[in-house]
MIZAVO-110571 format. One line per 8 residues: number of its first residue (from 1); for each residue y negated, x, z of N, C-alpha, C. Coordinates in pm, whole numbers. Layout:
// residues N
NUM> Y,X,Z,Y,X,Z,Y,X,Z; ...
END
This chain:
// residues 308
1> -5204,3314,-4533,-5062,3289,-4569,-4976,3312,-4444; -5034,3460,-4402,-4956,3492,-4263,-4963,3398,-4164; -5082,3357,-4117,-5115,3243,-4049,-5032,3124,-4085; -5012,3073,-4182,-4922,2973,-4203,-4780,2993,-4165; -4738,3102,-4223,-4591,3144,-4180,-4568,3132,-4025; -4648,3208,-3949,-4652,3216,-3813,-4660,3072,-3735; -4745,3011,-3795,-4755,2854,-3728,-4623,2805,-3772; -4568,2789,-3907,-4446,2718,-3923,-4338,2782,-3823
9> -4328,2920,-3817,-4218,2970,-3743,-4222,2932,-3588; -4339,2914,-3543,-4372,2868,-3414,-4331,2704,-3389; -4363,2644,-3486,-4308,2512,-3488,-4165,2481,-3496; -4093,2582,-3569,-3954,2572,-3599,-3882,2588,-3483; -3927,2683,-3396,-3879,2746,-3267,-3863,2636,-3163; -3996,2570,-3157,-4016,2451,-3051,-3935,2339,-3102; -3917,2287,-3230,-3856,2185,-3273,-3717,2216,-3232; -3650,2311,-3267,-3495,2348,-3261,-3489,2343,-3088
17> -3563,2400,-3013,-3571,2409,-2881,-3534,2269,-2815; -3644,2180,-2885,-3642,2039,-2831,-3497,1958,-2857; -3473,1991,-2987,-3364,1938,-3040,-3228,1978,-2964; -3201,2091,-2952,-3107,2138,-2889,-3107,2099,-2736; -3194,2091,-2668,-3219,2051,-2525,-3154,1887,-2502; -3233,1816,-2604,-3199,1651,-2606,-3053,1658,-2615; -2984,1687,-2748,-2873,1706,-2782,-2767,1725,-2670; -2802,1846,-2586,-2711,1905,-2496,-2701,1797,-2394
25> -2804,1757,-2348,-2784,1660,-2229,-2735,1525,-2251; -2769,1482,-2374,-2717,1352,-2410,-2557,1361,-2443; -2508,1466,-2467,-2373,1491,-2489,-2313,1503,-2344; -2356,1579,-2264,-2311,1558,-2134,-2316,1430,-2033; -2407,1363,-2064,-2441,1239,-2001,-2352,1119,-2064; -2310,1147,-2202,-2251,1019,-2243,-2118,998,-2168; -2050,881,-2177,-1920,851,-2116,-1796,945,-2196; -1709,974,-2126,-1612,1065,-2172,-1631,1212,-2179
33> -1526,1285,-2227,-1540,1426,-2221,-1432,1486,-2334; -1446,1607,-2336,-1378,1678,-2456,-1224,1675,-2448; -1181,1660,-2315,-1059,1669,-2294,-964,1522,-2241; -1060,1420,-2271,-1010,1310,-2229,-947,1243,-2342; -819,1182,-2308,-735,1117,-2406,-649,1024,-2351; -544,984,-2435,-435,908,-2382,-353,937,-2285; -336,1076,-2270,-260,1156,-2175,-350,1209,-2050; -293,1147,-1934,-393,1145,-1811,-333,1289,-1753
41> -429,1407,-1729,-380,1508,-1680,-382,1518,-1520; -286,1585,-1470,-290,1598,-1292,-470,1653,-1278; -497,1640,-1175,-615,1665,-1113,-647,1816,-1122; -515,1891,-1058,-550,2023,-1055,-541,2109,-1201; -476,2042,-1312,-489,2076,-1430,-616,2062,-1503; -675,1948,-1471,-811,1910,-1529,-916,1993,-1470; -902,2053,-1331,-1006,2132,-1291,-987,2259,-1328; -893,2313,-1369,-851,2439,-1450,-897,2447,-1569
49> -896,2331,-1639,-952,2331,-1770,-1106,2316,-1764; -1171,2268,-1668,-1324,2244,-1656,-1367,2392,-1615; -1278,2456,-1531,-1330,2584,-1490,-1310,2680,-1605; -1215,2687,-1685,-1188,2780,-1774,-1320,2768,-1884; -1367,2639,-1927,-1484,2610,-2026,-1627,2601,-1965; -1626,2617,-1813,-1757,2628,-1744,-1804,2463,-1735; -1728,2369,-1745,-1750,2245,-1739,-1767,2197,-1600; -1730,2293,-1485,-1733,2259,-1370,-1881,2265,-1303
57> -1943,2352,-1371,-2091,2404,-1320,-2190,2296,-1330; -2294,2318,-1262,-2418,2202,-1287,-2461,2220,-1417; -2532,2115,-1495,-2559,2090,-1625,-2665,2224,-1650; -2755,2208,-1556,-2866,2328,-1623,-2814,2462,-1616; -2696,2484,-1526,-2641,2611,-1538,-2546,2594,-1670; -2482,2516,-1702,-2428,2537,-1854,-2502,2517,-1966; -2642,2470,-1953,-2728,2458,-2039,-2795,2603,-2068; -2813,2678,-1957,-2882,2802,-1970,-2796,2925,-2001
65> -2668,2903,-1976,-2553,2989,-2023,-2534,2969,-2171; -2535,2860,-2212,-2519,2822,-2356,-2643,2890,-2440; -2757,2866,-2391,-2891,2919,-2459,-2848,3083,-2469; -2803,3125,-2357,-2799,3275,-2341,-2696,3327,-2460; -2579,3245,-2468,-2477,3293,-2561,-2548,3284,-2714; -2603,3163,-2745,-2656,3130,-2880,-2771,3259,-2915; -2856,3300,-2804,-2932,3389,-2849,-2887,3523,-2870; -2753,3549,-2820,-2683,3685,-2854,-2598,3648,-2979
73> -2586,3540,-3047,-2509,3507,-3163,-2395,3441,-3149; -2331,3400,-3028,-2234,3326,-2999,-2229,3193,-2985; -2190,3117,-3087,-2191,2974,-3072,-2046,2920,-3011; -1975,2990,-2952,-1849,2956,-2865,-1751,2919,-2957; -1632,2891,-2898,-1533,2841,-2973,-1522,2699,-2970; -1444,2634,-3073,-1433,2497,-3081,-1331,2430,-2961; -1363,2317,-2902,-1259,2263,-2813,-1170,2197,-2888; -1196,2159,-3000,-1087,2064,-3052,-987,2158,-3163
81> -1051,2247,-3220,-983,2328,-3314,-956,2453,-3214; -895,2458,-3133,-852,2576,-3027,-839,2705,-3102; -919,2790,-3035,-927,2922,-3086,-999,2959,-3208; -1074,2870,-3265,-1161,2885,-3386,-1292,2903,-3346; -1390,3007,-3384,-1524,3003,-3346,-1597,2917,-3413; -1692,2860,-3384,-1794,2748,-3433,-1856,2811,-3555; -1886,2936,-3547,-1946,3001,-3663,-1855,3019,-3775; -1727,3033,-3763,-1621,3038,-3864,-1613,2887,-3923
89> -1581,2768,-3849,-1598,2654,-3912,-1714,2619,-3982; -1842,2658,-3920,-1965,2604,-3994,-1972,2704,-4123; -1913,2830,-4129,-1904,2930,-4240,-1838,2887,-4352; -1726,2810,-4317,-1628,2749,-4413,-1668,2625,-4485; -1740,2541,-4413,-1770,2413,-4425,-1922,2422,-4497; -1999,2499,-4482,-2128,2508,-4548,-2129,2541,-4676; -2026,2608,-4723,-2029,2666,-4870,-2031,2525,-4959; -1897,2436,-4933,-1896,2310,-5011,-2000,2216,-5023
97> -2056,2209,-4882,-2179,2122,-4859,-2298,2160,-4934; -2322,2288,-4945,-2451,2358,-4993,-2422,2327,-5174; -2305,2330,-5211,-2281,2343,-5361,-2285,2191,-5364; -2225,2113,-5314,-2230,1962,-5353,-2388,1894,-5318; -2461,1943,-5229,-2577,1883,-5185,-2701,1964,-5315; -2697,2079,-5332,-2761,2160,-5433,-2753,2091,-5575; -2623,2053,-5608,-2594,2004,-5748,-2669,1870,-5751; -2631,1796,-5624,-2675,1634,-5649,-2826,1645,-5625
105> -2911,1731,-5560,-3051,1724,-5552,-3111,1755,-5704; -3052,1845,-5743,-3085,1900,-5888,-3087,1788,-6000; -2977,1708,-5977,-2931,1616,-6053,-3029,1486,-6051; -3075,1468,-5903,-3155,1372,-5863,-3297,1388,-5915; -3339,1499,-5889,-3483,1523,-5930,-3519,1524,-6076; -3417,1582,-6149,-3438,1584,-6309,-3438,1467,-6348; -3331,1384,-6338,-3308,1256,-6385,-3412,1151,-6331; -3423,1165,-6210,-3528,1086,-6109,-3671,1060,-6181
113> -3721,1201,-6197,-3856,1204,-6273,-3848,1179,-6396; -3728,1201,-6481,-3715,1161,-6608,-3727,1001,-6643; -3649,932,-6562,-3655,799,-6571,-3770,735,-6509; -3821,790,-6398,-3976,736,-6345,-4084,758,-6453; -4095,872,-6515,-4208,910,-6604,-4139,810,-6733; -4028,791,-6783,-4001,707,-6910,-4061,580,-6862; -4022,483,-6754,-4045,377,-6730,-4200,323,-6697; -4272,459,-6638,-4428,423,-6661,-4472,433,-6779
121> -4419,545,-6853,-4494,544,-7006,-4474,414,-7087; -4338,355,-7101,-4303,254,-7156,-4300,136,-7068; -4414,115,-6999,-4414,-7,-6914,-4381,-145,-6987; -4299,-219,-6937,-4285,-348,-6982,-4156,-355,-7092; -4118,-214,-7135,-4044,-213,-7223,-3881,-225,-7189; -3799,-222,-7281,-3644,-201,-7238,-3608,-80,-7174; -3693,36,-7201,-3662,141,-7127,-3709,136,-6980; -3829,84,-6947,-3873,34,-6838,-3784,-39,-6737
129> -3713,-160,-6817,-3623,-251,-6728,-3508,-177,-6706; -3441,-103,-6803,-3300,-15,-6793,-3327,80,-6672; -3443,158,-6670,-3469,253,-6563,-3471,182,-6445; -3552,80,-6414,-3546,9,-6299,-3439,-55,-6267; -3352,-115,-6341,-3217,-173,-6316,-3137,-67,-6266; -3132,61,-6325,-3054,157,-6264,-3082,209,-6143; -3208,186,-6098,-3302,240,-5958,-3244,119,-5878; -3247,8,-5895,-3226,-82,-5794,-3065,-74,-5776
137> -2993,-67,-5860,-2851,-45,-5852,-2825,45,-5769; -2870,168,-5771,-2838,309,-5718,-2883,247,-5569; -2983,210,-5552,-3035,185,-5402,-2938,88,-5333; -2899,-7,-5420,-2825,-115,-5352,-2666,-90,-5305; -2600,-24,-5400,-2470,29,-5387,-2427,121,-5292; -2352,79,-5193,-2318,205,-5102,-2227,340,-5165; -2242,442,-5113,-2186,538,-5159,-2029,543,-5170; -1961,462,-5077,-1819,457,-5083,-1753,371,-5201
145> -1853,258,-5233,-1816,178,-5372,-1825,240,-5475; -1961,325,-5488,-1959,389,-5615,-1858,505,-5625; -1848,576,-5511,-1731,676,-5545,-1605,606,-5563; -1559,496,-5526,-1436,436,-5567,-1453,393,-5707; -1543,331,-5758,-1542,282,-5886,-1522,404,-5986; -1624,520,-5941,-1622,629,-6042,-1451,699,-6050; -1392,687,-5945,-1244,736,-5941,-1160,635,-6030; -1183,521,-5996,-1101,423,-6052,-1101,449,-6191
153> -1233,421,-6269,-1280,443,-6408,-1242,603,-6466; -1304,691,-6371,-1279,827,-6466,-1135,898,-6442; -1058,862,-6325,-957,935,-6286,-836,840,-6319; -842,719,-6259,-712,634,-6302,-695,562,-6426; -812,520,-6482,-833,434,-6615,-832,565,-6732; -936,633,-6741,-957,743,-6833,-860,859,-6817; -803,916,-6703,-740,1020,-6654,-831,1156,-6691; -963,1151,-6704,-1025,1263,-6739,-1073,1365,-6655
161> -1093,1316,-6528,-1143,1387,-6427,-1051,1373,-6282; -1047,1476,-6211,-975,1477,-6084,-1024,1369,-5990; -945,1294,-5914,-1001,1202,-5820,-1046,1269,-5674; -1009,1382,-5651,-1076,1413,-5546,-1054,1572,-5527; -1078,1645,-5385,-1075,1772,-5372,-1214,1854,-5440; -1237,1969,-5409,-1336,2046,-5457,-1299,2182,-5482; -1222,2204,-5615,-1156,2326,-5648,-1232,2392,-5762; -1264,2302,-5859,-1334,2373,-5979,-1413,2273,-6062
169> -1472,2307,-6140,-1613,2231,-6206,-1562,2081,-6213; -1456,2059,-6278,-1437,1904,-6306,-1428,1831,-6198; -1367,1879,-6094,-1363,1832,-5957,-1503,1799,-5877; -1596,1861,-5945,-1737,1833,-5870,-1809,1714,-5926; -1765,1688,-6040,-1849,1598,-6129,-1854,1466,-6053; -1749,1405,-5998,-1769,1270,-5954,-1827,1259,-5808; -1794,1354,-5728,-1859,1359,-5589,-1993,1373,-5624; -2051,1465,-5695,-2202,1511,-5741,-2273,1376,-5795
177> -2205,1301,-5885,-2248,1181,-5935,-2291,1085,-5800; -2154,1053,-5728,-2178,956,-5636,-2277,993,-5533; -2309,1122,-5500,-2405,1165,-5387,-2560,1142,-5458; -2559,1161,-5577,-2720,1179,-5644,-2744,1033,-5674; -2657,940,-5702,-2718,823,-5756,-2835,749,-5659; -2824,737,-5540,-2921,692,-5434,-3062,771,-5436; -3051,899,-5411,-3173,969,-5421,-3254,970,-5571; -3171,967,-5668,-3214,968,-5812,-3292,838,-5838
185> -3250,733,-5752,-3277,601,-5788,-3400,585,-5703; -3454,629,-5585,-3564,630,-5501,-3657,737,-5568; -3625,853,-5627,-3727,946,-5679,-3779,861,-5818; -3691,784,-5882,-3724,732,-6002,-3850,608,-5997; -3822,513,-5878,-3900,427,-5834,-4009,490,-5794; -4025,580,-5697,-4140,630,-5651,-4240,700,-5762; -4165,767,-5871,-4228,832,-5956,-4309,733,-6068; -4248,625,-6092,-4302,506,-6167,-4409,451,-6096
193> -4393,414,-5974,-4505,328,-5881,-4621,405,-5869; -4603,543,-5848,-4709,641,-5822,-4794,666,-5950; -4732,673,-6071,-4786,696,-6204,-4863,578,-6212; -4830,450,-6226,-4886,347,-6255,-5022,320,-6167; -5002,370,-6040,-5138,341,-5956,-5213,455,-5994; -5184,578,-6048,-5285,679,-6101,-5330,639,-6232; -5257,574,-6312,-5318,565,-6448,-5440,446,-6442; -5471,406,-6313,-5569,329,-6298,-5706,355,-6249
201> -5683,505,-6226,-5802,598,-6148,-5916,598,-6238; -6024,642,-6173,-6140,665,-6249,-6127,773,-6357; -6048,918,-6315,-6067,1003,-6397,-5974,1000,-6499; -5876,902,-6482,-5777,882,-6607,-5862,784,-6694; -5940,690,-6652,-6027,602,-6747,-6115,698,-6826; -6162,816,-6764,-6245,900,-6812,-6181,997,-6930; -6063,1026,-6894,-5986,1098,-7002,-5947,1024,-7135; -5934,878,-7104,-5918,786,-7215,-6044,791,-7294
209> -6168,794,-7239,-6290,763,-7292,-6314,893,-7386; -6260,1011,-7354,-6266,1142,-7425,-6197,1144,-7552; -6097,1029,-7573,-6020,1010,-7692,-5863,1054,-7688; -5810,1112,-7553,-5714,1166,-7518,-5590,1052,-7552; -5492,1098,-7615,-5377,972,-7629,-5312,981,-7487; -5219,875,-7501,-5129,845,-7362,-5056,944,-7318; -4979,1024,-7412,-4912,1122,-7373,-4967,1251,-7297; -5086,1261,-7365,-5171,1358,-7317,-5232,1340,-7163
217> -5262,1216,-7190,-5325,1185,-7028,-5219,1183,-6910; -5073,1124,-6960,-4993,1104,-6874,-4935,1253,-6814; -4900,1321,-6905,-4846,1452,-6871,-4931,1583,-6832; -5064,1557,-6870,-5164,1663,-6840,-5248,1629,-6736; -5267,1510,-6708,-5377,1468,-6609,-5312,1375,-6487; -5213,1278,-6515,-5165,1209,-6437,-5052,1271,-6351; -4955,1323,-6411,-4830,1352,-6362,-4831,1455,-6238; -4923,1530,-6248,-4913,1658,-6140,-4969,1587,-5979
225> -5049,1483,-6010,-5109,1390,-5909,-4989,1313,-5853; -4922,1272,-5942,-4812,1161,-5897,-4675,1223,-5836; -4684,1364,-5838,-4552,1433,-5783,-4599,1473,-5651; -4710,1435,-5598,-4717,1484,-5435,-4665,1376,-5337; -4664,1241,-5403,-4592,1160,-5297,-4436,1186,-5308; -4397,1211,-5436,-4240,1227,-5468,-4188,1346,-5398; -4282,1478,-5387,-4226,1574,-5315,-4229,1557,-5165; -4310,1470,-5133,-4305,1432,-4974,-4161,1377,-4952
233> -4099,1309,-5026,-3964,1254,-5020,-3868,1350,-5040; -3889,1477,-5092,-3785,1555,-5128,-3717,1627,-5006; -3816,1644,-4921,-3782,1751,-4789,-3668,1636,-4708; -3705,1522,-4664,-3574,1450,-4615,-3447,1427,-4700; -3492,1416,-4843,-3381,1387,-4927,-3285,1506,-4941; -3366,1626,-4947,-3293,1758,-4966,-3216,1802,-4862; -3257,1772,-4712,-3201,1799,-4616,-3086,1707,-4600; -3075,1571,-4612,-2949,1486,-4604,-2860,1516,-4714
241> -2893,1571,-4831,-2783,1605,-4928,-2714,1737,-4877; -2794,1836,-4842,-2748,1984,-4820,-2669,1963,-4715; -2694,1879,-4610,-2624,1888,-4471,-2472,1818,-4483; -2474,1753,-4595,-2321,1686,-4633,-2343,1536,-4601; -2261,1466,-4675,-2236,1328,-4650,-2080,1314,-4604; -2068,1232,-4495,-1965,1199,-4433,-1865,1087,-4536; -1939,1005,-4601,-1877,906,-4688,-1817,992,-4797; -1906,1046,-4877,-1870,1114,-4981,-1764,1223,-4958
249> -1774,1301,-4882,-1668,1394,-4857,-1536,1340,-4795; -1550,1215,-4746,-1429,1144,-4701,-1357,1068,-4818; -1443,1039,-4925,-1359,977,-5039,-1299,1076,-5111; -1375,1180,-5132,-1324,1288,-5229,-1266,1411,-5159; -1236,1387,-5023,-1163,1498,-4949,-1199,1627,-4980; -1358,1635,-4919,-1413,1753,-4936,-1453,1826,-4798; -1390,1952,-4750,-1421,1997,-4621,-1548,2032,-4600; -1664,1955,-4598,-1776,2004,-4579,-1842,1962,-4436
257> -1976,2000,-4413,-2027,1979,-4275,-2035,1846,-4235; -2048,1729,-4321,-2050,1598,-4284,-1937,1543,-4198; -1803,1592,-4245,-1684,1531,-4194,-1673,1632,-4070; -1689,1755,-4071,-1683,1818,-3914,-1783,1768,-3798; -1890,1729,-3868,-1987,1698,-3761,-1957,1539,-3719; -1898,1448,-3798,-1851,1329,-3720,-1731,1330,-3643; -1639,1422,-3682,-1520,1432,-3599,-1549,1531,-3468; -1657,1605,-3475,-1692,1698,-3354,-1745,1570,-3248
265> -1836,1492,-3305,-1907,1389,-3202,-1794,1286,-3129; -1686,1254,-3206,-1583,1171,-3182,-1506,1240,-3079; -1483,1344,-3104,-1368,1417,-2992,-1464,1500,-2903; -1595,1487,-2890,-1657,1553,-2787,-1661,1698,-2800; -1649,1746,-2880,-1651,1874,-2918,-1776,1953,-2889; -1809,1978,-2779,-1946,2025,-2739,-1998,2140,-2841; -1928,2247,-2808,-1965,2355,-2910,-1999,2328,-3057; -1898,2254,-3100,-1921,2240,-3256,-2035,2132,-3284
273> -2059,2043,-3184,-2173,1939,-3206,-2299,2021,-3196; -2307,2105,-3108,-2454,2187,-3084,-2465,2273,-3199; -2340,2364,-3237,-2353,2432,-3354,-2396,2334,-3499; -2349,2252,-3524,-2384,2166,-3630,-2518,2115,-3614; -2559,2077,-3503,-2703,2034,-3466,-2804,2133,-3496; -2758,2252,-3445,-2873,2352,-3492,-2891,2392,-3637; -2750,2392,-3706,-2738,2407,-3863,-2836,2297,-3933; -2825,2169,-3886,-2881,2065,-3953,-3051,2060,-3948
281> -3088,2105,-3799,-3219,2119,-3776,-3297,2259,-3861; -3213,2370,-3857,-3252,2471,-3939,-3269,2427,-4090; -3181,2355,-4145,-3160,2314,-4291,-3292,2203,-4317; -3307,2127,-4219,-3430,2049,-4242,-3570,2111,-4232; -3591,2214,-4133,-3689,2300,-4127,-3729,2362,-4250; -3616,2423,-4305,-3650,2488,-4425,-3667,2418,-4551; -3618,2303,-4578,-3672,2212,-4667,-3810,2157,-4656; -3845,2136,-4509,-4005,2092,-4532,-4097,2220,-4536
289> -4019,2330,-4532,-4106,2430,-4540,-4133,2473,-4699; -4000,2429,-4762,-4040,2441,-4930,-4128,2359,-4971; -4124,2239,-4913,-4191,2101,-4946,-4362,2149,-4928; -4385,2231,-4810,-4535,2250,-4794,-4563,2363,-4898; -4476,2466,-4925,-4527,2538,-5047,-4542,2474,-5169; -4464,2376,-5219,-4470,2294,-5329,-4612,2238,-5359; -4656,2177,-5229,-4785,2103,-5232,-4888,2189,-5301; -4890,2331,-5236,-4989,2408,-5274,-4975,2425,-5430
297> -4864,2463,-5470,-4825,2475,-5613,-4872,2353,-5699; -4842,2243,-5652,-4888,2150,-5744,-5034,2118,-5760; -5106,2104,-5623,-5259,2075,-5596,-5285,2201,-5547; -5363,2275,-5636,-5445,2422,-5561,-5531,2383,-5435; -5588,2248,-5447,-5670,2218,-5357,-5639,2220,-5224; -5501,2224,-5230,-5429,2208,-5089,-5393,2354,-5041; -5463,2375,-4920,-5451,2530,-4890,-5347,2515,-4744; -5262,2592,-4779,-5125,2616,-4654,-5198,2639,-4553
305> -5310,2733,-4531,-5356,2752,-4395,-5441,2631,-4337; -5482,2543,-4406,-5542,2421,-4371,-5445,2310,-4320; -5326,2325,-4382,-5245,2195,-4332,-5202,2193,-4172; -5186,2084,-4106,-5156,2069,-3975,-5016,2101,-3955
END
C-alpha cells in the first residue's frame, strides 16, 4: 500500500509539472496579451506595466520565477481582477462548484446504476425501453437546452423553483438536474451493456445451473464485475463535474470554477489560468486515485501494488 501511494504521488507531481509547463508556455506564445484591448497604451506605459508584472523578462525566467512562487504557496494576483489573489478567487469559486459537482455526481451514480440494472434485468420490457430512451435523450440534448427547458417548466410555468443563483437548497435542484443528466445517461447505458455481456459468461451459466434465480445471479454474481467498466468512467466524469460547467454555471448564474476559467482564458489572465489549471489537475488526479482504490474494493483480485 505504501509503495502504491508513493508511486501515485510521484506520478501526480510529474503530471502536474508537465501540465503546468505546457500551459505556461502556450499561454505566453499565443497571440495577444493580458493588457491588450481596444485602448492602445503609449509605449512607455506598456513597458512600465510589463516591468511591474515581470512580463519583460525572458520566458524561462518568468517560468522559474512563477514555479518558485507556487512552491512558496503564492499563486500571485489576478491581472483582470486587480488586487485580488488567485487563491482567494479559487477559494470562493471552488465551494459552489464542489457542491454542484458532488450532488450531480451522486445523482448520476445512484440513478444511472439503478436505470442500467433495471434495463438489463427487464431486457426487452417497457422498463428497458424507457430507461434507454432516457439515456439517449440525456446524451443527445445539450446542457443549455436542458437547463432552459427546466427553468421554463419549473420556474416560469409552475413557479415552484427559483430560476437561477446558488443560495439555498431549492435553488440547487435545477442546476444539479441539468448537470447530472448526461453522466447519468452514460452510466445507465454502460451498466446495461456490461451487465448483458456478463450475463452470457460461463460462470453465470454455471450459477444458473445450480438453480439460482435471476435476481440472485444478477446482484450477487454479475453486478460486481459489471461495475469495473463503470468505475473506469467515474474518474473523468467526477473530475468534469466537480471542476464546474461553464454552460450550467452561466445558465443558472453560479459563480463557480467553470465561469472563472473561461473568462480567465479570454482575458489572458495568466496567474488565474495557471491557478485554475493546477486546481483542475489536482482534482483529476484525486478522482483517478479514488477510482484505483475502488477497483481493489470491487474486485479483491486487483492488487493496488500491481497496478501500472
